[in-house]
C-alpha positions as CSV (number, residue, x, y, z in Angstrom):
1,M,138.0,175.6,87.3
2,S,136.9,178.5,89.8
3,G,136.7,177.7,93.4
4,P,133.1,178.1,94.6
5,V,131.8,179.9,97.7
6,D,131.3,176.7,99.5
7,L,135.0,175.3,99.3
8,A,135.7,173.7,102.5
9,F,139.5,175.1,101.9
10,D,139.7,177.9,104.4
11,P,143.2,178.3,105.8
12,W,142.0,180.8,108.4
13,D,139.3,178.5,110.0
14,P,140.7,176.8,113.1
15,A,138.6,173.7,112.4
16,F,140.3,173.5,109.1
17,V,143.6,174.4,110.4
18,A,143.3,171.4,113.2
19,D,142.4,168.9,110.2
20,P,143.0,170.0,106.7
21,Y,142.7,166.5,105.2
22,P,138.9,166.1,104.5
23,A,139.1,169.4,102.7
24,Y,141.8,168.5,100.6
25,A,139.8,165.3,99.5
26,E,137.1,167.5,98.2
27,L,139.7,169.6,96.3
28,R,141.2,166.7,94.6
29,A,137.6,165.9,93.4
30,R,136.7,169.2,92.2
31,G,139.8,169.0,89.9
32,R,143.3,169.3,89.2
33,A,143.7,173.2,89.4
34,V,141.1,175.2,91.7
35,R,141.1,178.8,91.5
36,Y,141.2,180.2,95.0
37,E,139.9,184.2,95.1
38,P,140.8,185.1,98.8
39,T,144.7,184.4,97.9
40,D,144.6,185.0,94.2
41,Q,146.3,181.6,93.7
42,W,145.5,178.4,91.9
43,L,145.5,175.3,94.0
44,V,147.2,172.2,93.0
45,P,146.1,169.4,95.0
46,H,147.1,166.2,93.1
47,H,150.2,164.2,94.1
48,A,151.4,163.8,90.0
49,D,150.8,167.4,89.3
50,V,152.7,168.9,92.3
51,S,155.5,166.6,91.6
52,A,155.4,167.5,88.2
53,L,155.2,171.3,88.8
54,L,158.4,171.4,91.5
55,R,160.2,170.3,88.4
56,D,158.7,172.6,86.0
57,R,160.9,175.4,85.1
58,R,158.2,177.4,83.6
59,L,157.8,178.2,87.3
60,G,159.8,179.7,89.7
61,R,160.4,180.9,93.4
62,T,160.9,184.2,92.1
63,Y,160.2,186.5,88.8
64,Q,162.4,189.1,89.1
65,H,165.5,187.3,87.4
66,R,163.3,187.8,84.4
67,F,160.6,190.4,85.0
68,S,160.0,193.7,86.5
69,H,157.1,194.1,89.0
70,E,155.2,195.9,86.4
71,E,156.1,193.7,83.5
72,F,154.9,190.6,85.7
73,G,151.7,192.6,86.4
74,R,152.4,192.4,90.4
75,S,153.0,195.4,92.8
76,A,156.2,196.1,94.3
77,P,156.2,195.0,98.0
78,P,155.4,197.7,100.6
79,A,158.4,200.0,101.3
80,A,158.1,198.9,104.9
81,H,158.6,195.2,104.3
82,E,162.1,195.8,102.7
83,P,164.4,194.7,105.6
84,F,162.3,191.3,105.2
85,R,162.5,191.4,101.6
86,T,166.1,192.1,101.4
87,L,166.9,189.1,103.6
88,N,164.3,186.4,102.1
89,D,165.1,187.2,98.6
90,H,168.9,186.5,98.6
91,G,168.4,183.1,100.1
92,M,168.8,180.4,97.8
93,L,165.3,179.0,98.2
94,D,163.8,182.0,96.8
95,L,166.5,182.7,94.1
96,E,166.5,181.2,90.7
97,P,169.6,179.8,88.4
98,P,172.2,180.8,88.1
99,D,172.2,182.6,91.5
100,H,170.4,179.6,93.2
101,T,173.0,177.2,91.6
102,R,176.0,179.1,92.4
103,I,174.6,179.3,96.3
104,R,173.5,175.9,96.5
105,R,176.9,174.4,95.4
106,L,178.6,176.1,97.7
107,V,176.2,175.0,100.7
108,S,175.8,171.7,99.6
109,K,179.4,170.9,100.4
110,A,178.3,171.2,104.4
111,F,175.6,168.6,103.5
112,T,177.5,165.7,101.9
113,P,176.9,162.2,103.4
114,R,180.3,162.0,104.8
115,T,179.8,165.4,106.8
116,V,176.2,164.0,107.9
117,E,177.9,161.1,109.1
118,R,180.4,162.9,111.3
119,L,177.6,164.5,113.0
120,K,175.8,161.2,114.0
121,P,177.7,161.1,117.5
122,Y,177.0,164.4,118.3
123,V,173.4,164.3,117.3
124,R,172.5,160.9,119.0
125,G,174.4,162.2,122.0
126,L,172.6,165.5,122.2
127,A,169.3,163.5,121.7
128,D,170.0,161.3,124.4
129,E,171.0,163.9,126.8
130,L,167.7,165.7,126.3
131,V,165.4,162.9,126.3
132,G,167.3,162.0,129.6
133,G,166.2,165.1,131.2
134,L,162.8,164.6,130.2
135,V,162.9,161.1,132.0
136,R,164.5,162.5,134.8
137,D,161.6,165.2,135.4
138,G,158.7,162.6,134.9
139,G,157.6,164.1,131.9
140,G,157.3,167.7,130.1
141,D,156.9,169.5,127.0
142,L,157.9,167.6,124.0
143,L,158.5,170.6,121.9
144,T,160.3,172.9,124.2
145,D,162.5,170.0,125.9
146,V,163.5,167.7,122.7
147,A,161.9,168.8,119.7
148,E,163.1,172.3,119.5
149,P,166.4,172.4,121.2
150,L,168.0,169.4,119.3
151,P,167.9,170.8,115.6
152,V,168.4,174.3,116.6
153,A,171.5,173.2,118.3
154,V,172.6,171.3,115.4
155,I,172.2,173.6,112.7
156,A,173.7,176.4,115.1
157,E,176.7,174.1,115.6
158,M,177.5,173.7,112.1
159,L,177.4,177.7,111.5
160,G,179.4,178.4,114.4
161,I,176.8,180.4,116.3
162,P,178.1,180.4,120.1
163,E,175.9,178.5,122.4
164,A,175.1,182.0,124.4
165,D,173.7,183.4,121.6
166,R,171.2,180.5,120.5
167,A,168.1,181.6,122.6
168,Q,167.6,184.2,120.1
169,L,167.5,182.0,117.1
170,R,164.0,180.3,117.5
171,P,162.1,183.5,118.1
172,W,163.6,185.5,115.3
173,S,162.8,182.2,113.0
174,A,159.3,182.1,114.2
175,A,158.8,185.9,113.6
176,I,160.0,185.7,110.0
177,C,158.4,182.3,109.1
178,G,155.1,184.3,110.0
179,M,155.4,185.8,106.5
180,Y,155.2,182.7,104.8
181,E,151.3,182.2,105.7
182,L,148.9,183.2,103.4
183,N,147.9,186.9,103.4
184,P,149.8,187.8,106.6
185,S,148.9,190.6,108.7
186,E,150.8,194.2,109.0
187,D,151.4,193.0,112.7
188,T,152.9,189.8,111.2
189,A,154.8,191.7,108.8
190,A,156.0,194.3,111.4
191,R,157.6,191.5,113.7
192,A,159.3,189.9,110.5
193,V,160.7,192.9,109.7
194,R,162.2,193.8,113.1
195,A,163.5,190.0,113.5
196,S,164.9,190.5,109.8
197,V,167.0,193.8,110.9
198,E,168.1,192.6,114.5
199,F,169.0,188.7,112.9
200,S,170.8,190.4,109.8
201,E,172.8,192.7,112.3
202,Y,173.7,189.8,114.5
203,L,175.1,187.9,111.7
204,R,176.8,190.6,110.2
205,E,178.7,191.2,113.4
206,L,179.5,187.2,113.6
207,I,180.8,187.2,109.9
208,A,182.8,190.4,110.8
209,E,184.4,188.3,114.0
210,R,184.8,185.1,111.6
211,R,186.7,187.2,109.3
212,R,189.3,188.1,112.1
213,R,189.2,184.7,113.7
214,P,188.0,181.9,111.2
215,G,186.7,178.6,112.7
216,D,185.7,175.3,111.5
217,D,182.0,176.0,110.5
218,L,180.2,176.9,107.6
219,I,180.1,180.6,108.1
220,S,183.9,180.7,108.1
221,G,183.4,178.7,105.1
222,L,181.2,181.0,103.2
223,I,183.8,183.8,103.9
224,A,186.7,181.9,102.6
225,A,184.7,181.2,99.3
226,H,183.8,184.8,99.2
227,D,187.5,186.3,99.7
228,E,188.7,183.6,97.2
229,D,186.4,183.5,94.3
230,D,184.0,186.5,95.0
231,R,181.1,184.1,94.7
232,L,179.1,185.3,97.6
233,T,178.2,188.4,98.7
234,E,177.7,189.5,102.3
235,Q,174.1,189.9,101.9
236,E,174.0,186.4,100.3
237,M,176.0,184.9,103.3
238,I,173.6,186.5,106.0
239,S,170.4,185.6,103.9
240,T,171.9,181.9,103.7
241,A,172.6,181.5,107.2
242,V,169.1,182.4,108.1
243,L,167.4,180.3,105.8
244,L,169.9,177.4,106.9
245,L,168.8,178.1,110.5
246,N,165.2,178.5,109.6
247,A,164.5,175.7,107.3
248,G,167.3,173.7,109.4
249,H,165.1,173.2,112.4
250,E,161.5,174.5,111.8
251,A,160.3,171.5,109.5
252,T,162.1,168.9,112.3
253,V,160.6,170.7,115.1
254,N,156.9,170.1,113.7
255,A,157.8,166.7,112.2
256,T,158.7,165.6,115.9
257,V,155.5,166.8,117.6
258,N,153.2,166.5,114.6
259,G,154.6,162.5,114.4
260,W,154.4,162.0,118.4
261,W,150.6,163.4,118.5
262,A,149.8,161.1,115.5
263,L,151.5,158.2,117.4
264,F,149.6,159.1,120.7
265,R,146.5,158.7,118.3
266,N,147.0,155.6,116.8
267,P,148.0,153.6,119.8
268,A,148.4,150.0,117.9
269,Q,151.0,151.7,115.6
270,L,152.9,153.2,118.5
271,A,152.8,149.6,120.1
272,A,154.2,148.0,117.0
273,L,157.1,150.5,116.9
274,R,157.9,149.9,120.5
275,A,158.0,146.3,120.0
276,D,160.0,146.5,116.7
277,H,162.6,149.7,116.4
278,S,163.6,148.4,113.0
279,L,160.4,150.3,111.8
280,I,161.9,153.6,112.7
281,P,163.2,154.4,109.2
282,T,159.9,153.7,107.5
283,A,157.9,155.2,110.7
284,I,159.7,158.6,110.0
285,E,158.7,158.8,106.4
286,E,155.2,157.6,107.2
287,L,154.7,160.4,109.7
288,M,156.1,163.0,107.8
289,R,153.7,162.0,105.0
290,Y,150.7,161.5,107.6
291,D,150.7,165.0,109.0
292,T,152.8,167.2,106.6
293,P,155.0,169.7,108.4
294,L,155.0,172.2,105.4
295,Q,151.4,172.2,104.0
296,L,151.9,174.5,100.9
297,F,154.5,175.8,98.6
298,E,154.1,178.6,96.1
299,R,155.6,179.3,92.5
300,W,155.2,182.0,90.1
301,V,154.0,181.1,86.7
302,L,156.9,182.4,84.3
303,D,155.5,181.2,81.2
304,D,151.9,180.1,80.2
305,I,151.1,176.4,81.7
306,E,147.8,174.2,80.9
307,I,146.7,172.0,83.8
308,D,143.8,169.6,82.8
309,G,142.6,171.9,80.1
310,T,142.9,175.1,81.9
311,V,145.5,177.7,81.1
312,I,147.3,179.3,83.9
313,P,148.6,182.6,82.4
314,R,152.1,184.0,83.0
315,G,151.7,186.1,86.2
316,A,149.6,183.9,88.2
317,E,150.8,182.3,91.4
318,I,150.1,178.4,92.2
319,A,150.0,177.0,95.8
320,M,151.0,173.5,95.5
321,L,149.4,171.4,98.7
322,F,151.8,169.4,99.6
323,G,149.4,168.0,102.4
324,S,146.8,167.2,99.9
325,A,149.2,165.4,97.4
326,N,150.7,163.3,100.4
327,H,147.0,162.1,101.4
328,D,146.3,161.3,97.4
329,P,144.8,157.7,97.2
330,A,146.1,157.3,93.5
331,V,149.7,157.1,95.1
332,F,149.2,156.4,98.6
333,P,146.5,153.4,99.4
334,D,144.4,154.1,102.3
335,P,145.6,157.5,102.9
336,T,144.2,158.4,106.0
337,R,145.6,155.4,107.6
338,L,148.7,155.8,109.6
339,D,151.1,152.7,108.5
340,L,154.2,152.9,109.8
341,A,155.4,149.9,107.8
342,R,154.4,151.8,104.5
343,A,157.4,150.7,102.3
344,D,156.3,152.5,98.9
345,N,156.2,156.2,100.2
346,P,156.9,158.9,97.7
347,H,156.0,161.7,100.0
348,I,156.8,165.1,98.6
349,S,157.5,166.6,102.3
350,F,161.0,167.7,101.3
351,S,159.9,169.1,98.1
352,A,161.7,168.1,94.9
353,G,163.4,169.5,91.8
354,I,166.2,172.1,92.2
355,H,164.6,173.2,95.4
356,Y,164.9,169.6,97.0
357,C,165.7,170.3,100.7
358,I,169.5,170.4,101.0
359,G,169.3,169.4,104.5
360,A,167.0,166.2,104.1
361,P,169.8,163.7,105.3
362,L,170.3,165.7,108.5
363,A,166.7,166.0,109.2
364,R,166.3,162.3,108.8
365,L,169.5,161.9,111.4
366,E,167.7,164.3,114.0
367,L,164.2,162.6,113.5
368,T,165.8,159.2,113.8
369,A,168.0,160.2,117.1
370,S,165.4,161.8,119.0
371,M,162.8,158.8,118.1
372,T,165.4,156.2,119.2
373,A,166.2,158.0,122.2
374,L,162.3,158.4,123.2
375,L,161.7,154.6,122.5
376,N,164.7,153.5,124.4
377,R,164.8,155.8,127.4
378,A,161.0,156.5,127.7
379,P,159.2,153.2,126.6
380,T,156.2,154.4,128.7
381,L,155.9,157.8,127.3
382,T,152.2,159.0,127.3
383,L,150.4,161.8,126.5
384,A,149.3,164.2,129.5
385,K,146.8,166.2,127.9
386,D,145.6,167.1,124.2
387,P,147.6,169.9,122.6
388,T,146.6,173.1,121.3
389,R,147.5,173.6,117.7
390,K,149.5,176.7,116.2
391,P,147.1,179.0,114.3
392,N,149.4,178.6,111.4
393,F,148.3,176.7,108.1
394,V,151.3,176.6,106.0
395,I,153.9,175.7,108.7
396,R,151.7,173.0,110.6
397,G,152.8,172.5,114.2
398,L,151.7,172.1,117.7
399,G,151.9,175.1,120.4
400,G,153.2,172.2,122.7
401,L,153.1,168.5,123.4
402,S,152.9,167.5,127.3
403,V,153.9,164.2,128.0
404,E,154.5,162.0,130.9
405,V,157.0,159.5,131.7
406,R,155.7,156.7,134.4
């Protein structure tokens, strides 16, 4: 069906961004696929449909492995965006098989259960150190003092990025991720292009250095695979490193602050968690469901599909609403209630299918480490003031989270 003019879904409305979940309930009541003219997309709000479409090979993150822009009925991106497009389009998140399969197979070697297990002491130690600083200061900004530095340091360490260079990573990432919002402005595009050029140049130099002096890091491992089997181009290496850095911290940062903001708003649940730390594993899953860090994931329709009697033709774009799917009462009883003991929790915050988040085990390790450290070392952690929410819709996070430790 087509989206009516009174549709509450409005990703540019600050009130909607602050709390999109009531609008999602309206969308689910409207139907299983709702046409949304402002973004020229079909919105899919139900958990069963989102879960199925993430695995449906009639959809793709790209169409250029099968069609030209003209054949697909789409315009080529503006020439001025080319540095961003080159960087983005060679990362495995925006590739389809066989290129996706080849790159993911190489990268997955860095995210095996054994590798993540080996990282545990480093991650736990760093989380404890960061929380210790917060406690010594009597509080601070949970975003900049704990949530950001932990996953940025971990993924940078895995890739072999020198500590002195890491301050650049978060600004570059924020600028590039601006392009994943709906209908980004030209200013947003210009910032993303500039960051793409700078980030790519930096990594090109780092790759050259690792060729001369290989280390025990992922970039050196990708170079070795390239040199031995010619399986990765230099651009694929650069795009893979950027994707891992962006995806390797963005969701974890936002899951941390979104989660603690939810806990502060649900004091009985926070008290239960403080009383029983065995709830941490289910609490992390529930917090990612309750306020989803990635609200929307897009796919192109490569071959006609049908949803509830509506044919969505080749060339259309589908927006799968993860935040809505994670609040679908058909799957989650009483979905607007935060329940840290929720055992049956098939949330899709890490996606599904061939693009399932390769770093999900690492993200869970980081979220567990920071939550454990905060519960142990800052048991009196309280909210200092209500946070401001970032204006972004797709990547959902806070501008900061001021806390006190009494």
